[in-house]
PDB file of N, CA, C and O in Angstrom:
ATOM      1  N   MET A   1     232.957 198.994-110.823  1.00  0.00           N
ATOM      2  CA  MET A   1     232.808 197.947-109.848  1.00  0.00           C
ATOM      3  C   MET A   1     231.333 197.696-109.535  1.00  0.00           C
ATOM      4  O   MET A   1     230.917 196.548-109.380  1.00  0.00           O
ATOM      5  N   LEU A   2     230.549 198.758-109.444  1.00  0.00           N
ATOM      6  CA  LEU A   2     229.143 198.575-109.117  1.00  0.00           C
ATOM      7  C   LEU A   2     228.367 197.938-110.260  1.00  0.00           C
ATOM      8  O   LEU A   2     227.350 197.287-110.024  1.00  0.00           O
ATOM      9  N   ARG A   3     228.829 198.114-111.497  1.00  0.00           N
ATOM     10  CA  ARG A   3     228.147 197.477-112.621  1.00  0.00           C
ATOM     11  C   ARG A   3     228.236 195.960-112.528  1.00  0.00           C
ATOM     12  O   ARG A   3     227.389 195.254-113.075  1.00  0.00           O
ATOM     13  N   PHE A   4     229.219 195.473-111.866  1.00  0.00           N
ATOM     14  CA  PHE A   4     229.379 194.026-111.714  1.00  0.00           C
ATOM     15  C   PHE A   4     228.211 193.425-110.940  1.00  0.00           C
ATOM     16  O   PHE A   4     227.820 192.287-111.199  1.00  0.00           O
ATOM     17  N   PHE A   5     227.650 194.174-109.993  1.00  0.00           N
ATOM     18  CA  PHE A   5     226.567 193.661-109.149  1.00  0.00           C
ATOM     19  C   PHE A   5     225.174 194.089-109.618  1.00  0.00           C
ATOM     20  O   PHE A   5     224.187 193.724-108.979  1.00  0.00           O
ATOM     21  N   ARG A   6     225.060 194.845-110.704  1.00  0.00           N
ATOM     22  CA  ARG A   6     223.734 195.303-111.143  1.00  0.00           C
ATOM     23  C   ARG A   6     222.900 194.174-111.725  1.00  0.00           C
ATOM     24  O   ARG A   6     221.690 194.124-111.502  1.00  0.00           O
ATOM     25  N   ILE A   7     223.508 193.292-112.448  1.00  0.00           N
ATOM     26  CA  ILE A   7     222.777 192.183-113.054  1.00  0.00           C
ATOM     27  C   ILE A   7     222.752 191.032-112.054  1.00  0.00           C
ATOM     28  O   ILE A   7     223.781 190.650-111.497  1.00  0.00           O
ATOM     29  N   ASN A   8     221.567 190.493-111.840  1.00  0.00           N
ATOM     30  CA  ASN A   8     221.413 189.399-110.887  1.00  0.00           C
ATOM     31  C   ASN A   8     221.774 188.088-111.581  1.00  0.00           C
ATOM     32  O   ASN A   8     220.899 187.328-111.996  1.00  0.00           O
ATOM     33  N   ASP A   9     223.042 187.845-111.696  1.00  0.00           N
ATOM     34  CA  ASP A   9     223.551 186.647-112.348  1.00  0.00           C
ATOM     35  C   ASP A   9     224.167 185.747-111.283  1.00  0.00           C
ATOM     36  O   ASP A   9     225.157 186.128-110.659  1.00  0.00           O
ATOM     37  N   PRO A  10     223.602 184.560-111.064  1.00  0.00           N
ATOM     38  CA  PRO A  10     224.130 183.709-109.990  1.00  0.00           C
ATOM     39  C   PRO A  10     225.560 183.246-110.233  1.00  0.00           C
ATOM     40  O   PRO A  10     226.282 182.955-109.279  1.00  0.00           O
ATOM     41  N   TYR A  11     225.980 183.172-111.491  1.00  0.00           N
ATOM     42  CA  TYR A  11     227.342 182.723-111.771  1.00  0.00           C
ATOM     43  C   TYR A  11     228.381 183.754-111.347  1.00  0.00           C
ATOM     44  O   TYR A  11     229.502 183.392-110.989  1.00  0.00           O
ATOM     45  N   ARG A  12     228.022 185.021-111.384  1.00  0.00           N
ATOM     46  CA  ARG A  12     228.940 186.044-110.883  1.00  0.00           C
ATOM     47  C   ARG A  12     229.117 185.914-109.377  1.00  0.00           C
ATOM     48  O   ARG A  12     230.233 185.995-108.864  1.00  0.00           O
ATOM     49  N   LEU A  13     228.022 185.714-108.686  1.00  0.00           N
ATOM     50  CA  LEU A  13     228.101 185.541-107.235  1.00  0.00           C
ATOM     51  C   LEU A  13     228.810 184.243-106.875  1.00  0.00           C
ATOM     52  O   LEU A  13     229.533 184.194-105.880  1.00  0.00           O
ATOM     53  N   LEU A  14     228.619 183.209-107.654  1.00  0.00           N
ATOM     54  CA  LEU A  14     229.316 181.958-107.433  1.00  0.00           C
ATOM     55  C   LEU A  14     230.823 182.143-107.621  1.00  0.00           C
ATOM     56  O   LEU A  14     231.624 181.592-106.865  1.00  0.00           O
ATOM     57  N   GLY A  15     231.196 182.919-108.630  1.00  0.00           N
ATOM     58  CA  GLY A  15     232.616 183.205-108.864  1.00  0.00           C
ATOM     59  C   GLY A  15     233.234 183.984-107.726  1.00  0.00           C
ATOM     60  O   GLY A  15     234.366 183.711-107.327  1.00  0.00           O
ATOM     61  N   ILE A  16     232.503 184.955-107.195  1.00  0.00           N
ATOM     62  CA  ILE A  16     233.009 185.723-106.053  1.00  0.00           C
ATOM     63  C   ILE A  16     233.119 184.823-104.824  1.00  0.00           C
ATOM     64  O   ILE A  16     234.079 184.940-104.062  1.00  0.00           O
ATOM     65  N   GLY A  17     232.157 183.933-104.621  1.00  0.00           N
ATOM     66  CA  GLY A  17     232.219 183.008-103.495  1.00  0.00           C
ATOM     67  C   GLY A  17     233.421 182.082-103.578  1.00  0.00           C
ATOM     68  O   GLY A  17     234.092 181.840-102.575  1.00  0.00           O
ATOM     69  N   VAL A  18     233.697 181.559-104.775  1.00  0.00           N
ATOM     70  CA  VAL A  18     234.868 180.695-104.955  1.00  0.00           C
ATOM     71  C   VAL A  18     236.150 181.478-104.709  1.00  0.00           C
ATOM     72  O   VAL A  18     237.087 180.968-104.094  1.00  0.00           O
ATOM     73  N   LEU A  19     236.189 182.719-105.189  1.00  0.00           N
ATOM     74  CA  LEU A  19     237.369 183.553-104.975  1.00  0.00           C
ATOM     75  C   LEU A  19     237.599 183.826-103.489  1.00  0.00           C
ATOM     76  O   LEU A  19     238.738 183.780-103.026  1.00  0.00           O
ATOM     77  N   LEU A  20     236.550 184.106-102.748  1.00  0.00           N
ATOM     78  CA  LEU A  20     236.684 184.336-101.312  1.00  0.00           C
ATOM     79  C   LEU A  20     237.112 183.073-100.568  1.00  0.00           C
ATOM     80  O   LEU A  20     237.890 183.146 -99.617  1.00  0.00           O
ATOM     81  N   ILE A  21     236.616 181.936-100.989  1.00  0.00           N
ATOM     82  CA  ILE A  21     237.026 180.682-100.366  1.00  0.00           C
ATOM     83  C   ILE A  21     238.500 180.410-100.632  1.00  0.00           C
ATOM     84  O   ILE A  21     239.218 179.972 -99.734  1.00  0.00           O
ATOM     85  N   LEU A  22     238.958 180.662-101.848  1.00  0.00           N
ATOM     86  CA  LEU A  22     240.370 180.459-102.170  1.00  0.00           C
ATOM     87  C   LEU A  22     241.275 181.394-101.375  1.00  0.00           C
ATOM     88  O   LEU A  22     242.357 180.997-100.941  1.00  0.00           O
ATOM     89  N   ILE A  23     240.836 182.624-101.186  1.00  0.00           N
ATOM     90  CA  ILE A  23     241.632 183.576-100.402  1.00  0.00           C
ATOM     91  C   ILE A  23     241.676 183.143 -98.940  1.00  0.00           C
ATOM     92  O   ILE A  23     242.723 183.238 -98.300  1.00  0.00           O
ATOM     93  N   SER A  24     240.554 182.669 -98.405  1.00  0.00           N
ATOM     94  CA  SER A  24     240.530 182.272 -97.001  1.00  0.00           C
ATOM     95  C   SER A  24     241.243 180.947 -96.752  1.00  0.00           C
ATOM     96  O   SER A  24     241.613 180.665 -95.612  1.00  0.00           O
ATOM     97  N   MET A  25     241.443 180.141 -97.760  1.00  0.00           N
ATOM     98  CA  MET A  25     242.161 178.873 -97.587  1.00  0.00           C
ATOM     99  C   MET A  25     243.607 179.109 -97.179  1.00  0.00           C
ATOM    100  O   MET A  25     244.212 178.256 -96.529  1.00  0.00           O
ATOM    101  N   ALA A  26     244.167 180.246 -97.548  1.00  0.00           N
ATOM    102  CA  ALA A  26     245.540 180.551 -97.148  1.00  0.00           C
ATOM    103  C   ALA A  26     245.659 180.652 -95.626  1.00  0.00           C
ATOM    104  O   ALA A  26     246.705 180.314 -95.072  1.00  0.00           O
ATOM    105  N   LEU A  27     244.621 181.103 -94.951  1.00  0.00           N
ATOM    106  CA  LEU A  27     244.659 181.183 -93.491  1.00  0.00           C
ATOM    107  C   LEU A  27     244.618 179.802 -92.845  1.00  0.00           C
ATOM    108  O   LEU A  27     245.181 179.613 -91.767  1.00  0.00           O
ATOM    109  N   PHE A  28     243.969 178.843 -93.476  1.00  0.00           N
ATOM    110  CA  PHE A  28     243.922 177.493 -92.927  1.00  0.00           C
ATOM    111  C   PHE A  28     245.208 176.720 -93.200  1.00  0.00           C
ATOM    112  O   PHE A  28     245.619 175.887 -92.393  1.00  0.00           O
ATOM    113  N   ILE A  29     245.832 176.992 -94.319  1.00  0.00           N
ATOM    114  CA  ILE A  29     247.067 176.295 -94.670  1.00  0.00           C
ATOM    115  C   ILE A  29     248.240 176.816 -93.849  1.00  0.00           C
ATOM    116  O   ILE A  29     249.010 176.027 -93.302  1.00  0.00           O
ATOM    117  N   ASP A  30     248.383 178.131 -93.760  1.00  0.00           N
ATOM    118  CA  ASP A  30     249.481 178.746 -93.016  1.00  0.00           C
ATOM    119  C   ASP A  30     248.902 179.826 -92.113  1.00  0.00           C
ATOM    120  O   ASP A  30     248.834 180.987 -92.517  1.00  0.00           O
ATOM    121  N   PRO A  31     248.474 179.466 -90.877  1.00  0.00           N
ATOM    122  CA  PRO A  31     247.831 180.463 -90.006  1.00  0.00           C
ATOM    123  C   PRO A  31     248.809 181.555 -89.578  1.00  0.00           C
ATOM    124  O   PRO A  31     250.020 181.347 -89.507  1.00  0.00           O
ATOM    125  N   ILE A  32     248.254 182.695 -89.304  1.00  0.00           N
ATOM    126  CA  ILE A  32     249.048 183.837 -88.878  1.00  0.00           C
ATOM    127  C   ILE A  32     249.589 183.570 -87.476  1.00  0.00           C
ATOM    128  O   ILE A  32     248.858 183.120 -86.594  1.00  0.00           O
ATOM    129  N   THR A  33     250.854 183.848 -87.284  1.00  0.00           N
ATOM    130  CA  THR A  33     251.464 183.606 -85.983  1.00  0.00           C
ATOM    131  C   THR A  33     251.062 184.699 -84.993  1.00  0.00           C
ATOM    132  O   THR A  33     250.443 185.692 -85.376  1.00  0.00           O
ATOM    133  N   ILE A  34     251.408 184.517 -83.753  1.00  0.00           N
ATOM    134  CA  ILE A  34     251.064 185.466 -82.706  1.00  0.00           C
ATOM    135  C   ILE A  34     251.865 186.765 -82.901  1.00  0.00           C
ATOM    136  O   ILE A  34     253.044 186.731 -83.251  1.00  0.00           O
ATOM    137  N   THR A  35     251.214 187.891 -82.674  1.00  0.00           N
ATOM    138  CA  THR A  35     251.892 189.168 -82.831  1.00  0.00           C
ATOM    139  C   THR A  35     252.648 189.526 -81.562  1.00  0.00           C
ATOM    140  O   THR A  35     252.459 188.918 -80.508  1.00  0.00           O
ATOM    141  N   LEU A  36     253.497 190.514 -81.687  1.00  0.00           N
ATOM    142  CA  LEU A  36     254.310 190.917 -80.549  1.00  0.00           C
ATOM    143  C   LEU A  36     253.457 191.511 -79.433  1.00  0.00           C
ATOM    144  O   LEU A  36     253.738 191.289 -78.256  1.00  0.00           O
ATOM    145  N   SER A  37     252.419 192.263 -79.792  1.00  0.00           N
ATOM    146  CA  SER A  37     251.561 192.843 -78.754  1.00  0.00           C
ATOM    147  C   SER A  37     250.757 191.758 -78.026  1.00  0.00           C
ATOM    148  O   SER A  37     250.524 191.869 -76.823  1.00  0.00           O
ATOM    149  N   GLU A  38     250.332 190.710 -78.744  1.00  0.00           N
ATOM    150  CA  GLU A  38     249.638 189.605 -78.080  1.00  0.00           C
ATOM    151  C   GLU A  38     250.580 188.864 -77.140  1.00  0.00           C
ATOM    152  O   GLU A  38     250.182 188.474 -76.042  1.00  0.00           O
ATOM    153  N   LEU A  39     251.815 188.671 -77.561  1.00  0.00           N
ATOM    154  CA  LEU A  39     252.802 188.004 -76.717  1.00  0.00           C
ATOM    155  C   LEU A  39     253.115 188.837 -75.477  1.00  0.00           C
ATOM    156  O   LEU A  39     253.306 188.293 -74.389  1.00  0.00           O
ATOM    157  N   LYS A  40     253.166 190.151 -75.642  1.00  0.00           N
ATOM    158  CA  LYS A  40     253.392 191.050 -74.504  1.00  0.00           C
ATOM    159  C   LYS A  40     252.226 190.968 -73.516  1.00  0.00           C
ATOM    160  O   LYS A  40     252.437 190.956 -72.304  1.00  0.00           O
ATOM    161  N   GLY A  41     251.003 190.911 -74.034  1.00  0.00           N
ATOM    162  CA  GLY A  41     249.831 190.808 -73.170  1.00  0.00           C
ATOM    163  C   GLY A  41     249.780 189.501 -72.411  1.00  0.00           C
ATOM    164  O   GLY A  41     249.406 189.477 -71.239  1.00  0.00           O
ATOM    165  N   ILE A  42     250.154 188.408 -73.068  1.00  0.00           N
ATOM    166  CA  ILE A  42     250.179 187.115 -72.392  1.00  0.00           C
ATOM    167  C   ILE A  42     251.218 187.118 -71.281  1.00  0.00           C
ATOM    168  O   ILE A  42     250.957 186.637 -70.179  1.00  0.00           O
ATOM    169  N   GLY A  43     252.391 187.658 -71.570  1.00  0.00           N
ATOM    170  CA  GLY A  43     253.442 187.709 -70.554  1.00  0.00           C
ATOM    171  C   GLY A  43     253.082 188.611 -69.390  1.00  0.00           C
ATOM    172  O   GLY A  43     253.389 188.291 -68.241  1.00  0.00           O
ATOM    173  N   LEU A  44     252.436 189.734 -69.669  1.00  0.00           N
ATOM    174  CA  LEU A  44     252.023 190.653 -68.617  1.00  0.00           C
ATOM    175  C   LEU A  44     250.949 190.028 -67.738  1.00  0.00           C
ATOM    176  O   LEU A  44     251.002 190.146 -66.514  1.00  0.00           O
ATOM    177  N   GLY A  45     249.972 189.362 -68.356  1.00  0.00           N
ATOM    178  CA  GLY A  45     248.928 188.705 -67.578  1.00  0.00           C
ATOM    179  C   GLY A  45     249.475 187.582 -66.716  1.00  0.00           C
ATOM    180  O   GLY A  45     249.037 187.396 -65.581  1.00  0.00           O
ATOM    181  N   GLU A  46     250.425 186.837 -67.246  1.00  0.00           N
ATOM    182  CA  GLU A  46     251.027 185.753 -66.474  1.00  0.00           C
ATOM    183  C   GLU A  46     251.842 186.292 -65.308  1.00  0.00           C
ATOM    184  O   GLU A  46     251.813 185.723 -64.217  1.00  0.00           O
ATOM    185  N   ALA A  47     252.565 187.378 -65.528  1.00  0.00           N
ATOM    186  CA  ALA A  47     253.359 187.966 -64.450  1.00  0.00           C
ATOM    187  C   ALA A  47     252.466 188.538 -63.351  1.00  0.00           C
ATOM    188  O   ALA A  47     252.796 188.432 -62.170  1.00  0.00           O
ATOM    189  N   LEU A  48     251.346 189.138 -63.725  1.00  0.00           N
ATOM    190  CA  LEU A  48     250.421 189.670 -62.720  1.00  0.00           C
ATOM    191  C   LEU A  48     249.793 188.547 -61.896  1.00  0.00           C
ATOM    192  O   LEU A  48     249.494 188.739 -60.717  1.00  0.00           O
ATOM    193  N   ASN A  49     249.595 187.396 -62.495  1.00  0.00           N
ATOM    194  CA  ASN A  49     249.029 186.266 -61.750  1.00  0.00           C
ATOM    195  C   ASN A  49     250.055 185.585 -60.857  1.00  0.00           C
ATOM    196  O   ASN A  49     249.683 184.784 -59.999  1.00  0.00           O
ATOM    197  N   HIS A  50     251.317 185.879 -61.037  1.00  0.00           N
ATOM    198  CA  HIS A  50     252.362 185.307 -60.184  1.00  0.00           C
ATOM    199  C   HIS A  50     252.805 186.308 -59.120  1.00  0.00           C
ATOM    200  O   HIS A  50     253.990 186.410 -58.803  1.00  0.00           O
ATOM    201  N   GLU A  51     251.838 187.043 -58.576  1.00  0.00           N
ATOM    202  CA  GLU A  51     252.031 187.938 -57.429  1.00  0.00           C
ATOM    203  C   GLU A  51     253.024 189.074 -57.669  1.00  0.00           C
ATOM    204  O   GLU A  51     253.651 189.545 -56.721  1.00  0.00           O
ATOM    205  N   LYS A  52     253.179 189.522 -58.907  1.00  0.00           N
ATOM    206  CA  LYS A  52     254.008 190.703 -59.161  1.00  0.00           C
ATOM    207  C   LYS A  52     253.093 191.910 -59.250  1.00  0.00           C
ATOM    208  O   LYS A  52     252.001 191.826 -59.812  1.00  0.00           O
ATOM    209  N   SER A  53     253.532 193.029 -58.698  1.00  0.00           N
ATOM    210  CA  SER A  53     252.688 194.219 -58.696  1.00  0.00           C
ATOM    211  C   SER A  53     253.040 195.110 -59.884  1.00  0.00           C
ATOM    212  O   SER A  53     254.182 195.168 -60.339  1.00  0.00           O
ATOM    213  N   LEU A  54     252.034 195.783 -60.351  1.00  0.00           N
ATOM    214  CA  LEU A  54     252.158 196.625 -61.529  1.00  0.00           C
ATOM    215  C   LEU A  54     252.941 197.890 -61.193  1.00  0.00           C
ATOM    216  O   LEU A  54     252.683 198.525 -60.170  1.00  0.00           O
ATOM    217  N   TYR A  55     253.882 198.254 -62.033  1.00  0.00           N
ATOM    218  CA  TYR A  55     254.708 199.462 -61.980  1.00  0.00           C
ATOM    219  C   TYR A  55     255.753 199.472 -60.867  1.00  0.00           C
ATOM    220  O   TYR A  55     256.576 200.386 -60.832  1.00  0.00           O
ATOM    221  N   SER A  56     255.758 198.505 -59.963  1.00  0.00           N
ATOM    222  CA  SER A  56     256.839 198.459 -58.976  1.00  0.00           C
ATOM    223  C   SER A  56     257.770 197.286 -59.267  1.00  0.00           C
ATOM    224  O   SER A  56     258.989 197.427 -59.166  1.00  0.00           O
ATOM    225  N   SER A  57     257.219 196.147 -59.622  1.00  0.00           N
ATOM    226  CA  SER A  57     258.071 195.028 -60.022  1.00  0.00           C
ATOM    227  C   SER A  57     257.926 194.703 -61.505  1.00  0.00           C
ATOM    228  O   SER A  57     258.732 193.957 -62.061  1.00  0.00           O
ATOM    229  N   LEU A  58     256.895 195.263 -62.146  1.00  0.00           N
ATOM    230  CA  LEU A  58     256.720 195.124 -63.594  1.00  0.00           C
ATOM    231  C   LEU A  58     256.811 196.505 -64.223  1.00  0.00           C
ATOM    232  O   LEU A  58     256.034 197.396 -63.878  1.00  0.00           O
ATOM    233  N   PHE A  59     257.737 196.688 -65.128  1.00  0.00           N
ATOM    234  CA  PHE A  59     257.886 197.965 -65.809  1.00  0.00           C
ATOM    235  C   PHE A  59     257.273 197.845 -67.189  1.00  0.00           C
ATOM    236  O   PHE A  59     257.839 197.216 -68.084  1.00  0.00           O
ATOM    237  N   THR A  60     256.105 198.459 -67.352  1.00  0.00           N
ATOM    238  CA  THR A  60     255.375 198.385 -68.609  1.00  0.00           C
ATOM    239  C   THR A  60     254.716 199.728 -68.891  1.00  0.00           C
ATOM    240  O   THR A  60     254.521 200.541 -67.987  1.00  0.00           O
ATOM    241  N   ASP A  61     254.378 199.946 -70.148  1.00  0.00           N
ATOM    242  CA  ASP A  61     253.672 201.169 -70.508  1.00  0.00           C
ATOM    243  C   ASP A  61     252.173 200.929 -70.688  1.00  0.00           C
ATOM    244  O   ASP A  61     251.461 201.792 -71.199  1.00  0.00           O
ATOM    245  N   SER A  62     251.702 199.768 -70.271  1.00  0.00           N
ATOM    246  CA  SER A  62     250.278 199.445 -70.368  1.00  0.00           C
ATOM    247  C   SER A  62     249.493 200.160 -69.279  1.00  0.00           C
ATOM    248  O   SER A  62     249.966 200.273 -68.148  1.00  0.00           O
ATOM    249  N   PRO A  63     248.299 200.643 -69.607  1.00  0.00           N
ATOM    250  CA  PRO A  63     247.462 201.256 -68.575  1.00  0.00           C
ATOM    251  C   PRO A  63     246.989 200.220 -67.564  1.00  0.00           C
ATOM    252  O   PRO A  63     246.919 199.035 -67.890  1.00  0.00           O
ATOM    253  N   PRO A  64     246.662 200.640 -66.347  1.00  0.00           N
ATOM    254  CA  PRO A  64     246.310 199.679 -65.287  1.00  0.00           C
ATOM    255  C   PRO A  64     245.092 198.814 -65.606  1.00  0.00           C
ATOM    256  O   PRO A  64     245.122 197.606 -65.368  1.00  0.00           O
ATOM    257  N   LEU A  65     244.031 199.403 -66.134  1.00  0.00           N
ATOM    258  CA  LEU A  65     242.823 198.622 -66.407  1.00  0.00           C
ATOM    259  C   LEU A  65     243.098 197.568 -67.468  1.00  0.00           C
ATOM    260  O   LEU A  65     242.622 196.438 -67.362  1.00  0.00           O
ATOM    261  N   SER A  66     243.859 197.930 -68.483  1.00  0.00           N
ATOM    262  CA  SER A  66     244.215 196.974 -69.526  1.00  0.00           C
ATOM    263  C   SER A  66     245.090 195.860 -68.969  1.00  0.00           C
ATOM    264  O   SER A  66     244.895 194.693 -69.309  1.00  0.00           O
ATOM    265  N   ALA A  67     246.035 196.198 -68.131  1.00  0.00           N
ATOM    266  CA  ALA A  67     246.918 195.182 -67.537  1.00  0.00           C
ATOM    267  C   ALA A  67     246.128 194.251 -66.627  1.00  0.00           C
ATOM    268  O   ALA A  67     246.342 193.039 -66.658  1.00  0.00           O
ATOM    269  N   TRP A  68     245.237 194.780 -65.833  1.00  0.00           N
ATOM    270  CA  TRP A  68     244.420 193.937 -64.955  1.00  0.00           C
ATOM    271  C   TRP A  68     243.500 193.033 -65.769  1.00  0.00           C
ATOM    272  O   TRP A  68     243.287 191.872 -65.418  1.00  0.00           O
ATOM    273  N   PHE A  69     242.961 193.571 -66.855  1.00  0.00           N
ATOM    274  CA  PHE A  69     242.116 192.761 -67.728  1.00  0.00           C
ATOM    275  C   PHE A  69     242.917 191.604 -68.320  1.00  0.00           C
ATOM    276  O   PHE A  69     242.417 190.481 -68.387  1.00  0.00           O
ATOM    277  N   LEU A  70     244.138 191.861 -68.746  1.00  0.00           N
ATOM    278  CA  LEU A  70     244.995 190.797 -69.268  1.00  0.00           C
ATOM    279  C   LEU A  70     245.295 189.751 -68.193  1.00  0.00           C
ATOM    280  O   LEU A  70     245.352 188.555 -68.478  1.00  0.00           O
ATOM    281  N   GLY A  71     245.483 190.210 -66.965  1.00  0.00           N
ATOM    282  CA  GLY A  71     245.695 189.282 -65.861  1.00  0.00           C
ATOM    283  C   GLY A  71     244.479 188.430 -65.586  1.00  0.00           C
ATOM    284  O   GLY A  71     244.602 187.231 -65.335  1.00  0.00           O
ATOM    285  N   TRP A  72     243.297 189.040 -65.629  1.00  0.00           N
ATOM    286  CA  TRP A  72     242.062 188.290 -65.400  1.00  0.00           C
ATOM    287  C   TRP A  72     241.842 187.260 -66.508  1.00  0.00           C
ATOM    288  O   TRP A  72     241.459 186.121 -66.241  1.00  0.00           O
ATOM    289  N   MET A  73     242.089 187.671 -67.755  1.00  0.00           N
ATOM    290  CA  MET A  73     241.911 186.738 -68.864  1.00  0.00           C
ATOM    291  C   MET A  73     242.898 185.580 -68.770  1.00  0.00           C
ATOM    292  O   MET A  73     242.544 184.437 -69.059  1.00  0.00           O
ATOM    293  N   GLU A  74     244.111 185.863 -68.374  1.00  0.00           N
ATOM    294  CA  GLU A  74     245.098 184.809 -68.177  1.00  0.00           C
ATOM    295  C   GLU A  74     244.663 183.861 -67.062  1.00  0.00           C
ATOM    296  O   GLU A  74     244.824 182.646 -67.176  1.00  0.00           O
ATOM    297  N   TRP A  75     244.123 184.409 -66.006  1.00  0.00           N
ATOM    298  CA  TRP A  75     243.677 183.605 -64.869  1.00  0.00           C
ATOM    299  C   TRP A  75     242.472 182.736 -65.253  1.00  0.00           C
ATOM    300  O   TRP A  75     242.413 181.560 -64.894  1.00  0.00           O
ATOM    301  N   ILE A  76     241.508 183.319 -65.986  1.00  0.00           N
ATOM    302  CA  ILE A  76     240.295 182.593 -66.350  1.00  0.00           C
ATOM    303  C   ILE A  76     240.580 181.532 -67.406  1.00  0.00           C
ATOM    304  O   ILE A  76     240.126 180.396 -67.276  1.00  0.00           O
ATOM    305  N   LEU A  77     241.323 181.885 -68.443  1.00  0.00           N
ATOM    306  CA  LEU A  77     241.470 180.988 -69.578  1.00  0.00           C
ATOM    307  C   LEU A  77     242.602 179.993 -69.468  1.00  0.00           C
ATOM    308  O   LEU A  77     242.545 178.936 -70.096  1.00  0.00           O
ATOM    309  N   VAL A  78     243.628 180.292 -68.693  1.00  0.00           N
ATOM    310  CA  VAL A  78     244.791 179.406 -68.654  1.00  0.00           C
ATOM    311  C   VAL A  78     244.895 178.641 -67.355  1.00  0.00           C
ATOM    312  O   VAL A  78     245.144 177.435 -67.366  1.00  0.00           O
ATOM    313  N   ASP A  79     244.712 179.310 -66.251  1.00  0.00           N
ATOM    314  CA  ASP A  79     244.938 178.662 -64.963  1.00  0.00           C
ATOM    315  C   ASP A  79     243.863 177.646 -64.601  1.00  0.00           C
ATOM    316  O   ASP A  79     244.137 176.705 -63.856  1.00  0.00           O
ATOM    317  N   HIS A  80     242.660 177.812 -65.106  1.00  0.00           N
ATOM    318  CA  HIS A  80     241.586 176.895 -64.711  1.00  0.00           C
ATOM    319  C   HIS A  80     241.322 175.881 -65.753  1.00  0.00           C
ATOM    320  O   HIS A  80     240.449 175.032 -65.580  1.00  0.00           O
TER     321      HIS A  80
END
């Protein structure tokens, strides 16, 4: 693999650039959907912003600082 980069040939680098562009085009054509953990974080942040208290009305295994951070991000990015 390292022998491929020993010779300073611009066509090799051009080929690698085209290959990387083709691989990244798949993300633009069919973007990755939201993951379950991201969906859980959005729901937790939204619930915290609707006056629900952590661990008494919301049952989650998220640590408090992480849950509060998700609530703050939901408040900053969505509510305003």
